[in-house]
Backbone as ProteinMPNN parsed JSONL, in Angstrom:
{"seq_chain_A": "XXXXXXXXXXXXXXXXXXXXXXXXXXXXXXXXXXXXXXXXXXXXXXXXXXXXXXXXXXXXXXXXXXXXXXXXXXXXXXXXXXXXXXXXXXXXXXXXXXXXXXXXXXXXXXXXXXXXXXXXXXXXXXX", "coords_chain_A": {"N_chain_A": [[16.507, -14.701, 1.099], [16.514, -11.718, 0.879], [19.115, -10.914, -0.038], [19.557, -12.62, -2.317], [17.662, -10.668, -4.225], [18.676, -8.462, -4.03], [21.174, -9.142, -5.243], [20.54, -9.824, -7.697], [18.982, -7.379, -8.795], [21.363, -5.526, -8.672], [23.039, -7.186, -10.681], [21.305, -7.062, -12.958], [21.542, -4.006, -13.167], [24.14, -3.774, -13.911], [24.213, -5.526, -16.19], [22.559, -3.653, -17.639], [24.023, -1.343, -18.004], [25.96, -2.26, -20.009], [23.841, -2.114, -21.873], [23.217, 0.395, -22.18], [25.652, 1.325, -23.15], [25.415, 0.197, -25.715], [23.211, 1.078, -26.759], [23.213, 4.054, -26.533], [25.727, 4.564, -28.037], [24.97, 3.205, -30.925], [22.736, 4.98, -31.15], [23.91, 7.664, -31.019], [25.509, 7.061, -33.213], [23.767, 6.967, -35.425], [22.284, 8.891, -34.981], [23.863, 11.267, -35.529], [26.265, 10.513, -37.384], [25.271, 9.125, -39.266], [22.95, 10.677, -39.66], [19.504, 10.273, -39.094], [16.669, 10.905, -38.028], [15.822, 11.796, -34.225], [14.546, 10.581, -33.219], [13.998, 7.899, -34.261], [16.622, 6.879, -33.959], [17.021, 6.587, -31.744], [15.107, 4.604, -31.491], [16.543, 2.859, -32.755], [18.583, 2.127, -31.305], [17.934, 1.591, -28.874], [16.458, -0.755, -29.315], [18.599, -2.419, -30.09], [20.344, -2.765, -27.779], [18.313, -3.727, -26.416], [18.436, -6.434, -27.485], [20.93, -7.525, -26.466], [20.668, -6.928, -23.844], [18.638, -8.548, -22.893], [19.808, -11.569, -23.452], [21.835, -11.096, -21.598], [20.622, -10.973, -19.529], [19.112, -13.423, -19.524], [21.217, -15.1, -19.391], [22.966, -14.359, -17.21], [22.09, -12.516, -15.217], [19.242, -13.615, -14.369], [19.635, -16.59, -15.187], [18.03, -18.142, -16.04], [17.065, -21.357, -17.328], [14.488, -21.763, -18.896], [12.906, -23.546, -21.328], [11.553, -22.323, -23.516], [12.449, -20.461, -25.227], [12.373, -18.38, -27.113], [9.583, -17.683, -26.492], [10.097, -16.446, -24.259], [11.672, -14.377, -24.893], [10.07, -12.867, -26.655], [8.323, -12.086, -24.344], [10.063, -10.745, -22.746], [10.979, -8.47, -25.198], [8.238, -7.535, -25.217], [7.604, -6.203, -22.91], [9.671, -4.69, -22.761], [8.973, -3.091, -25.376], [7.461, -1.592, -24.259], [8.678, -0.227, -22.206], [10.062, 1.311, -24.215], [7.79, 2.841, -25.403], [7.623, 3.908, -23.379], [9.863, 5.518, -22.918], [10.434, 6.67, -25.403], [8.144, 8.62, -25.176], [8.847, 10.129, -22.512], [11.117, 11.171, -23.471], [10.554, 12.955, -25.326], [8.582, 14.632, -24.34], [10.283, 15.781, -22.092], [12.346, 17.027, -23.556], [10.822, 18.874, -25.161], [9.702, 20.436, -23.264], [12.06, 21.118, -21.325], [13.954, 21.671, -22.97], [17.144, 20.446, -22.834], [20.269, 19.328, -23.134], [19.992, 16.59, -25.809], [21.136, 13.992, -25.025], [21.869, 14.263, -22.372], [19.056, 14.731, -21.517], [18.297, 12.035, -22.966], [19.707, 10.379, -20.977], [18.737, 10.591, -18.239], [15.808, 9.801, -19.04], [16.281, 7.109, -19.765], [17.279, 5.985, -17.201], [15.005, 6.288, -15.694], [13.323, 4.824, -16.788], [14.614, 2.487, -16.483], [13.588, 1.226, -13.856], [11.373, 0.247, -14.821], [11.333, -1.871, -16.194], [12.869, -3.478, -14.99], [11.507, -4.255, -12.754], [9.364, -5.2, -14.35], [10.259, -7.283, -15.878], [11.17, -8.647, -13.713], [9.101, -9.783, -13.197], [7.251, -10.698, -14.705], [8.709, -11.97, -17.2], [10.863, -13.308, -16.41], [9.774, -14.701, -14.436]], "CA_chain_A": [[15.903, -14.306, -0.335], [16.621, -10.544, 0.199], [20.546, -10.581, -0.939], [19.24, -12.693, -3.639], [16.971, -10.317, -4.831], [19.734, -7.541, -4.495], [22.186, -9.5, -6.187], [19.785, -9.69, -9.45], [19.099, -5.757, -8.842], [22.798, -5.219, -9.216], [23.179, -7.185, -11.865], [20.306, -6.622, -13.639], [21.902, -2.651, -13.334], [25.6, -4.194, -14.776], [23.759, -5.359, -17.259], [21.61, -2.284, -18.125], [25.146, -0.446, -18.073], [26.496, -2.504, -21.048], [22.691, -1.954, -22.649], [23.05, 2.102, -22.409], [26.706, 1.875, -23.792], [25.285, -0.332, -26.978], [22.089, 1.998, -26.79], [24.307, 5.22, -26.669], [26.557, 4.217, -29.174], [24.151, 2.997, -31.814], [21.964, 6.13, -31.389], [24.778, 8.733, -31.639], [25.876, 6.918, -34.654], [22.564, 6.904, -36.424], [21.546, 10.352, -34.904], [24.932, 12.146, -35.893], [26.996, 10.38, -38.561], [23.782, 8.938, -40.675], [22.018, 12.272, -39.681], [18.477, 9.987, -39.167], [15.631, 11.694, -37.287], [16.631, 11.182, -33.157], [13.545, 9.329, -32.587], [14.585, 6.374, -35.097], [18.367, 6.604, -34.042], [16.87, 6.604, -30.283], [14.339, 3.298, -31.261], [17.166, 1.549, -33.179], [19.775, 2.29, -30.553], [16.717, 0.965, -28.508], [16.069, -2.23, -30.116], [19.765, -3.207, -30.272], [20.293, -2.844, -26.549], [16.892, -4.691, -26.193], [18.827, -8.069, -27.667], [22.052, -7.626, -25.636], [20.325, -7.133, -22.136], [17.92, -10.022, -23.136], [20.802, -12.543, -23.699], [22.953, -11.498, -21.016], [19.881, -11.312, -18.53], [18.527, -14.601, -19.519], [22.194, -16.254, -18.91], [23.787, -13.808, -16.241], [21.163, -12.236, -13.728], [18.396, -14.444, -13.942], [20.388, -17.638, -14.5], [17.074, -18.805, -16.814], [16.905, -22.354, -18.085], [13.76, -22.121, -19.611], [13.174, -24.053, -22.833], [10.83, -21.857, -24.379], [13.407, -19.047, -25.471], [10.956, -17.856, -28.19], [8.223, -17.193, -25.452], [10.654, -15.626, -23.089], [12.027, -13.48, -25.607], [8.587, -12.358, -27.016], [7.851, -11.291, -23.209], [11.063, -9.795, -22.82], [10.582, -7.661, -26.092], [6.933, -6.639, -24.902], [8.332, -5.583, -21.669], [10.817, -3.789, -23.658], [8.468, -2.097, -26.271], [6.62, -0.676, -23.534], [9.642, 0.714, -21.934], [10.262, 1.78, -25.886], [7.117, 3.968, -25.549], [7.664, 5.383, -22.089], [11.315, 6.128, -23.019], [10.183, 8.021, -26.404], [7.154, 9.708, -24.392], [9.339, 10.964, -21.774], [12.112, 11.726, -23.993], [9.668, 14.118, -26.604], [8.146, 15.274, -23.026], [11.296, 16.363, -21.499], [13.298, 17.655, -24.593], [9.764, 19.216, -25.518], [9.836, 20.768, -21.539], [13.058, 21.844, -20.905], [15.083, 22.114, -24.095], [18.23, 20.704, -22.59], [20.923, 18.62, -24.088], [19.387, 15.401, -25.782], [21.978, 12.91, -24.428], [21.622, 14.098, -21.051], [17.615, 13.942, -21.355], [17.989, 10.325, -22.661], [20.319, 9.43, -19.817], [17.634, 10.628, -17.618], [14.88, 8.823, -19.28], [17.047, 5.729, -19.593], [17.214, 5.831, -15.582], [13.537, 6.005, -15.218], [12.736, 3.209, -18.011], [15.378, 1.2, -16.097], [13.302, 0.237, -13.006], [10.075, 0.137, -15.054], [12.293, -2.587, -17.17], [13.227, -4.787, -13.933], [10.37, -5.021, -12.46], [8.339, -5.962, -15.491], [11.081, -9.016, -15.805], [11.553, -9.515, -12.648], [7.405, -10.342, -12.594], [6.591, -11.397, -15.964], [9.717, -12.563, -17.849], [11.951, -14.368, -15.506], [9.03, -15.198, -12.964]], "C_chain_A": [[15.801, -12.769, -0.182], [17.877, -9.824, -0.343], [20.145, -11.299, -2.383], [18.665, -11.755, -4.482], [18.117, -8.999, -5.182], [20.825, -7.528, -5.005], [21.664, -9.212, -7.863], [19.44, -8.407, -9.744], [20.402, -5.467, -9.59], [23.311, -5.651, -10.549], [22.62, -6.815, -13.014], [20.728, -4.622, -14.239], [23.058, -2.834, -14.311], [25.061, -4.384, -15.757], [22.887, -4.449, -18.346], [22.903, -1.272, -18.574], [25.696, -0.839, -19.483], [25.265, -2.066, -22.192], [23.052, -0.299, -23.145], [24.35, 2.313, -23.354], [26.032, 1.515, -25.458], [23.906, 0.562, -27.544], [22.686, 3.662, -27.39], [24.879, 5.269, -28.107], [25.891, 4.202, -30.485], [23.301, 4.262, -32.134], [22.644, 7.262, -31.857], [25.237, 8.079, -32.929], [24.733, 7.276, -35.896], [22.202, 8.412, -36.411], [22.777, 11.299, -35.954], [25.997, 11.875, -36.928], [25.81, 9.975, -39.695], [22.829, 9.809, -40.844], [20.049, 11.771, -39.819], [18.19, 10.809, -37.978], [16.223, 10.84, -36.007], [16.01, 10.288, -32.6], [13.726, 7.594, -33.258], [15.834, 5.995, -34.336], [18.086, 5.949, -32.598], [15.971, 4.994, -30.276], [15.575, 2.092, -31.808], [18.421, 1.092, -31.78], [18.688, 1.304, -28.967], [16.939, -0.996, -28.144], [17.272, -3.266, -29.706], [20.163, -3.453, -28.457], [19.242, -3.85, -25.68], [17.69, -6.359, -25.979], [20.162, -8.26, -26.815], [21.714, -7.671, -24.703], [19.482, -8.523, -22.402], [18.898, -11.544, -22.757], [21.506, -12.565, -22.145], [21.964, -11.111, -19.669], [19.401, -12.582, -18.285], [20.19, -15.612, -18.687], [22.618, -15.89, -17.405], [23.017, -13.866, -15.051], [19.995, -13.077, -13.483], [18.855, -16.01, -14.15], [19.436, -19.002, -15.228], [17.297, -20.233, -17.431], [15.819, -22.771, -18.856], [13.933, -22.142, -20.586], [12.581, -23.457, -24.04], [11.358, -20.319, -24.614], [12.383, -18.316, -26.384], [10.23, -17.09, -27.535], [9.093, -16.039, -24.255], [10.99, -14.371, -23.862], [10.973, -12.667, -26.183], [8.395, -11.55, -25.533], [8.962, -10.153, -22.837], [10.941, -8.285, -23.903], [9.145, -6.821, -26.095], [7.308, -5.712, -23.853], [8.867, -4.467, -22.503], [10.403, -2.592, -24.415], [7.792, -1.298, -25.509], [7.534, 0.12, -22.902], [10.152, 1.412, -23.329], [9.535, 3.072, -25.646], [7.277, 4.793, -24.363], [8.943, 5.893, -22.339], [10.757, 7.446, -24.107], [9.501, 9.311, -25.687], [7.708, 10.819, -24.382], [10.335, 11.81, -22.551], [11.307, 13.139, -24.733], [9.273, 14.915, -25.46], [8.851, 16.208, -22.326], [11.87, 17.211, -22.147], [12.024, 19.09, -24.915], [10.245, 20.89, -23.875], [11.074, 21.851, -21.302], [14.328, 22.287, -21.915], [16.464, 21.851, -23.726], [18.718, 19.747, -23.51], [19.957, 17.052, -24.508], [19.65, 14.343, -25.245], [21.475, 12.874, -22.769], [20.338, 13.865, -20.84], [17.112, 12.537, -21.356], [18.416, 9.556, -21.886], [19.285, 9.187, -18.519], [16.59, 9.783, -17.79], [15.366, 7.414, -19.1], [16.891, 5.367, -17.971], [16.014, 5.584, -15.073], [12.913, 4.781, -15.71], [13.312, 2.184, -17.226], [14.519, 0.275, -15.056], [11.81, -0.16, -13.506], [10.521, -1.483, -15.625], [12.654, -4.103, -15.884], [12.187, -5.1, -13.357], [9.45, -5.8, -13.139], [8.789, -7.299, -15.835], [10.89, -9.423, -15.312], [10.327, -10.539, -12.729], [6.638, -11.563, -13.641], [7.701, -12.268, -16.869], [10.103, -13.764, -17.42], [11.293, -14.502, -14.483], [9.679, -16.317, -12.396]], "O_chain_A": [[15.046, -12.261, -1.011], [17.932, -8.712, -0.869], [20.348, -10.714, -3.447], [19.065, -11.852, -5.642], [18.369, -8.624, -6.328], [21.506, -6.54, -5.279], [22.195, -8.637, -8.814], [19.528, -8.1, -10.932], [20.514, -5.23, -10.793], [23.846, -4.915, -11.378], [23.234, -6.325, -13.962], [20.353, -4.098, -15.288], [23.074, -2.219, -15.377], [25.221, -3.482, -16.579], [22.682, -4.621, -19.548], [22.713, -0.46, -19.48], [25.934, 0.108, -20.233], [25.634, -1.705, -23.31], [23.119, 0.067, -24.318], [24.34, 3.204, -24.204], [26.105, 2.377, -26.335], [23.688, 0.636, -28.754], [22.51, 4.168, -28.498], [24.476, 5.93, -29.064], [26.166, 5.132, -31.243], [23.16, 4.587, -33.313], [22.258, 7.877, -32.851], [25.309, 8.902, -33.842], [24.949, 7.752, -37.011], [21.905, 9.078, -37.402], [22.448, 11.887, -36.984], [26.633, 12.829, -37.378], [25.612, 10.536, -40.773], [22.029, 9.871, -41.778], [19.275, 12.526, -40.407], [18.988, 11.285, -37.17], [16.823, 9.772, -36.125], [16.403, 9.431, -31.808], [13.581, 6.495, -32.724], [16.048, 4.806, -34.101], [18.728, 4.966, -32.23], [16.076, 4.255, -29.297], [15.619, 0.906, -31.482], [18.899, -0.006, -31.496], [19.183, 0.405, -28.287], [17.298, -1.849, -27.332], [17.169, -4.396, -29.228], [20.196, -4.629, -28.096], [19.405, -4.486, -24.638], [17.667, -7.14, -25.028], [20.358, -9.433, -26.497], [22.301, -8.565, -24.092], [19.96, -9.564, -21.953], [18.601, -12.376, -21.899], [21.727, -13.609, -21.531], [22.624, -10.927, -18.646], [19.228, -12.986, -17.135], [20.193, -16.452, -17.788], [22.661, -16.734, -16.51], [23.051, -14.706, -14.153], [19.729, -13.274, -12.297], [18.453, -16.767, -13.267], [19.69, -20.205, -15.177], [18.007, -20.045, -18.419], [15.864, -23.837, -19.47], [14.689, -21.378, -21.186], [12.832, -23.773, -25.203], [10.798, -19.281, -24.263], [11.554, -17.597, -25.826], [10.12, -15.898, -27.823], [8.627, -15.08, -23.64], [10.552, -13.307, -23.424], [11.234, -11.469, -26.073], [8.317, -10.324, -25.616], [8.737, -8.953, -22.682], [10.831, -7.169, -23.397], [8.919, -5.791, -26.731], [7.289, -4.493, -24.023], [8.263, -3.428, -22.766], [10.945, -1.487, -24.379], [7.451, -0.218, -25.992], [7.278, 1.322, -22.98], [10.877, 2.364, -23.041], [10.108, 4.161, -25.625], [7.131, 6.013, -24.286], [9.09, 6.994, -21.808], [10.665, 8.648, -23.862], [9.918, 10.464, -25.58], [7.656, 11.833, -25.079], [10.414, 13.02, -22.341], [11.702, 14.28, -24.491], [9.658, 16.08, -25.558], [8.357, 17.268, -21.939], [12.063, 18.289, -21.586], [12.447, 20.245, -24.87], [10.927, 21.915, -23.861], [10.999, 23.07, -21.147], [15.309, 22.994, -21.685], [17.254, 22.724, -24.084], [18.06, 19.304, -24.451], [19.32, 16.475, -23.627], [18.74, 13.591, -24.896], [20.951, 11.964, -22.128], [20.082, 12.931, -20.08], [16.301, 11.932, -20.656], [18.026, 8.397, -21.745], [19.039, 8.126, -17.946], [16.312, 9.003, -16.88], [14.823, 6.65, -18.301], [16.295, 4.33, -17.681], [15.844, 4.801, -14.138], [12.182, 3.972, -15.138], [12.76, 1.086, -17.158], [14.527, -0.955, -15.112], [11.078, -0.803, -12.753], [9.694, -2.323, -15.271], [12.635, -5.322, -16.056], [11.836, -6.279, -13.395], [8.862, -6.798, -12.722], [8.05, -8.26, -16.049], [10.415, -10.543, -15.497], [10.393, -11.737, -12.453], [5.958, -12.584, -13.53], [7.313, -13.391, -17.194], [9.84, -14.896, -17.827], [11.923, -14.472, -13.425], [9.268, -16.797, -11.339]]}, "name": "protein", "num_of_chains": 1, "seq": "XXXXXXXXXXXXXXXXXXXXXXXXXXXXXXXXXXXXXXXXXXXXXXXXXXXXXXXXXXXXXXXXXXXXXXXXXXXXXXXXXXXXXXXXXXXXXXXXXXXXXXXXXXXXXXXXXXXXXXXXXXXXXXX"}
C-alpha cells in the first residue's frame, strides 16, 4: 500500500515536471514575447499545464478507467482552479514582499501548490 502510494506520488511529480515545462514555456512566451500582463500570462500557462496534467495523470499516474471523463475533468479543473488562486495569491504576495525574480518566485510557488494539487486530486478527483 505504501509502495503504491509512493509510486503514485513520484508519477504525479514527474507529470508535474511536464506541466512545469508547459506552464513556464507558455507563461514566458505570453509575458515576454506577447507582452501580456504577468498574471494573465501565468493563468494561461497554468491552464494549459492543467490540461496536460489531467491527461497524463488520468492515464499514467492514477490509471483511471472512470467513464465519467467530463465529471472527472471538471473535478480536476476545480482543484486546479483552487490551485491557480493559491498560485496567483502567493505569487503576488511573494513578489510584493521579496521583489525577487518573477520566475524564481513562480518556481517556489509552483512547488507549494504541487502539494495542494496532489492531495486534493488523490482524495477528490481520482479517489
